[in-house]
C-alpha positions in Angstrom: 90.7 108.5 88.4 88.3 108.0 89.9 88.9 108.0 93.6 86.7 106.3 96.4 87.6 106.8 99.9 88.3 104.2 102.5 85.2 102.1 100.7 84.7 98.4 102.8 86.4 95.9 101.3 86.2 92.0 101.5 87.9 88.4 101.5 87.5 84.7 102.4 88.2 86.0 105.8 88.9 89.3 106.3 87.4 92.6 106.2 89.2 95.8 105.5 86.8 99.3 106.8 88.0 102.1 108.3 89.4 102.7 112.0 86.0 103.5 114.8 87.5 105.2 118.0 87.3 101.5 119.8 89.1 99.9 117.7 92.1 102.0 119.5 92.9 99.6 122.4 92.6 96.4 120.4 95.3 97.7 117.7 97.7 98.7 120.5 96.5 94.9 122.1 97.1 93.1 119.5 99.3 95.3 117.1 101.6 98.3 118.0 103.0 97.3 121.4 105.1 95.0 119.6 108.2 96.6 119.0 108.9 93.8 116.5 105.4 94.8 114.3 107.0 99.1 114.4 110.5 98.6 114.2 110.2 98.6 110.1 107.8 102.1 110.2 109.5 105.9 111.4 106.4 105.6 114.3 107.7 107.2 117.7 107.3 104.5 120.4 104.9 103.0 121.7 104.9 102.2 125.2 101.2 102.5 126.2 97.5 103.8 124.2 98.6 107.4 125.3 101.8 107.6 122.8 99.6 106.7 120.6 97.4 109.6 120.2 100.3 111.8 121.8 103.3 111.0 120.5 102.4 109.5 116.6 98.4 111.6 116.5 96.6 108.3 115.3 93.5 107.6 116.8 92.5 111.8 117.1 89.9 113.3 115.8 91.6 115.2 113.3 93.3 111.8 111.7 89.8 110.6 111.6 88.4 113.9 109.7 90.8 112.7 107.1 88.1 109.7 106.0 86.1 112.8 104.2 88.5 113.2 101.6 88.2 111.1 99.0 92.2 110.1 97.7 92.3 108.6 101.9 92.6 105.0 101.8 93.2 104.1 105.4 92.0 100.4 106.0 91.3 98.0 109.6 92.5 94.5 108.7 89.6 92.7 110.8 89.2 89.1 110.7 85.5 88.0 109.6 85.4 84.9 112.2 86.3 87.0 115.7 85.6 90.0 114.7 89.1 90.5 115.7 91.2 93.8 114.3 94.5 92.9 113.6 96.6 94.7 111.7 96.3 97.8 108.8 96.6 98.8 106.0 96.5 102.4 103.9 97.1 103.7 100.2 100.0 106.4 100.2 101.3 109.1 98.2 98.4 108.3 95.6 99.8 110.9 92.1 96.5 111.5 90.1 99.1 112.5 87.7 101.8 110.4 87.5 98.3 107.7 88.0 99.8 105.2 90.8 100.0 104.7 94.7 102.0 102.6 97.5 101.0 100.2 99.3 101.9 100.4 103.7 100.8 97.6 105.9 101.1 96.4 110.0 99.8 93.3 110.8 100.4 91.4 114.6 103.1 89.5 115.0 100.5 86.9 116.0 98.8 86.7 112.5 102.1 86.5 111.1 102.7 83.6 108.2 98.9 82.6 107.9 98.0 84.0 104.2 96.3 87.5 105.3 98.1 89.9 104.6 98.6 88.6 100.8 95.2 88.5 100.8 94.1 92.0 101.6 97.2 93.2 99.4 95.3 91.2 97.0 92.2 93.1 97.8 93.6 96.4 97.7 95.2 95.9 94.3 91.3 94.7 92.9 90.5 97.7 94.0 92.3 100.4 92.9 93.4 98.9 90.1 89.9 98.3 88.9 87.1 100.2 91.5 90.0 103.5 90.8 91.6 103.0 88.1 95.2 103.8 89.2 97.7 102.4 86.3 100.8 101.5 89.2 101.0 100.6 92.7 104.1 99.7 94.2 105.5 99.1 97.7 109.2 99.0 99.3 110.4 96.9 102.2 113.3 97.0 104.0 116.3 95.0 103.0 116.3 93.0 106.8 113.0 92.1 106.5 112.6 90.1 103.1 109.0 88.6 105.0 108.1 92.3 104.1 109.1 91.3 99.6 107.2 88.2 99.4 104.3 89.3 100.2 104.4 91.7 97.4 106.1 88.5 95.3 102.8 86.8 96.1 100.6 89.1 94.6 102.3 88.9 91.0 104.4 92.1 91.9 107.8 92.4 90.2 110.6 94.0 91.8 112.2 97.4 90.5 115.3 98.2 92.2 117.5 98.9 95.7 118.1 102.2 96.7 120.9 101.8 99.2 120.6 103.7 102.3 117.3 105.2 101.1 115.6 105.1 104.1 115.4 105.4 108.0 113.5 103.3 110.2 113.3 102.5 114.6 116.1 100.3 113.7 118.3 103.0 111.5 118.9 103.7 108.2 118.4 101.5 105.9 118.5 100.0 101.9 114.9 99.5 100.6 113.8 97.1 98.5 111.1 98.3 95.2 107.9 96.2 94.1 105.7 97.3 91.7 102.9 96.2 89.7 100.9 97.9 86.1 97.2 97.6 85.6 97.7 95.5 81.9 99.9 93.0 84.6 97.6 92.7 87.4 94.2 92.6 84.6 96.5 89.5 82.5 97.3 87.7 85.6 93.7 87.3 86.5 93.2 86.8 83.6 96.0 84.2 83.2 93.8 81.7 86.3 89.9 82.6 85.6 89.8 85.1 88.3 87.0 88.1 88.3 88.3 91.1 87.5 86.0 92.2 90.4 86.0 89.8 92.9 82.6 89.4 94.4 81.2 91.7 96.5 84.3 94.2 95.6 82.0 96.9 93.7 78.4 96.5 94.8 80.2 97.7 98.6 82.1 100.5 97.1 79.0 100.9 95.0 77.2 101.6 98.7 79.9 104.0 100.5 81.2 100.5 101.8 105.9 99.1 103.4 108.7 102.7 102.7 109.5 103.4 106.1 106.5 106.0 107.1 104.1 107.0 109.8 103.0 103.8 109.7 103.9 100.7 107.0 107.1 99.7 105.3 105.8 96.7 104.9 106.1 95.9 108.6 104.3 92.4 108.5 105.0 88.9 106.8 102.4 87.5 105.2 
């Protein structure tokens, strides 16, 4: 394993980067003030900016200090076209022993259905497999939130099963649907479609330092 921490990743339309303190207000207004986004998570209520810090312990000094950990992966999703922050993407529960990591994400509702989350997931898969060296990446979503599963399918992840009443989030107890992909499968898919194993610029930026009911995520947003 070669953990690199939350380095900057780029896609055609997005920049995935570390959060900054001034991202709090746009994250609240674009993402977290909408119950449709966070109902699939186990967030505490987010009715105000204060709720984000005091009830959810996000955007605190302790939260930002986690970026010092090499196995901490927590990206802001920024639109290249406007510089606007429209979501959050994470790699959670990393295991060096089992060589795996789980994905969790959320996207503001105004940007659903435009392929942004699929773009972000693909960039993360490239990074986790090719740069960090994970063997397995997986994700889960509530069975009542199938749009999140479509993102996983579009990125080549395989349906692995459904665990009944496995997770409790803000809508209650839900069945959790799991998808996963192995490094060998991901690399083969890239070869078959003629995509470079390292997206343009991603490796250089990494060198320069550049979806479960959890505190955030559970496949909260479609596309």
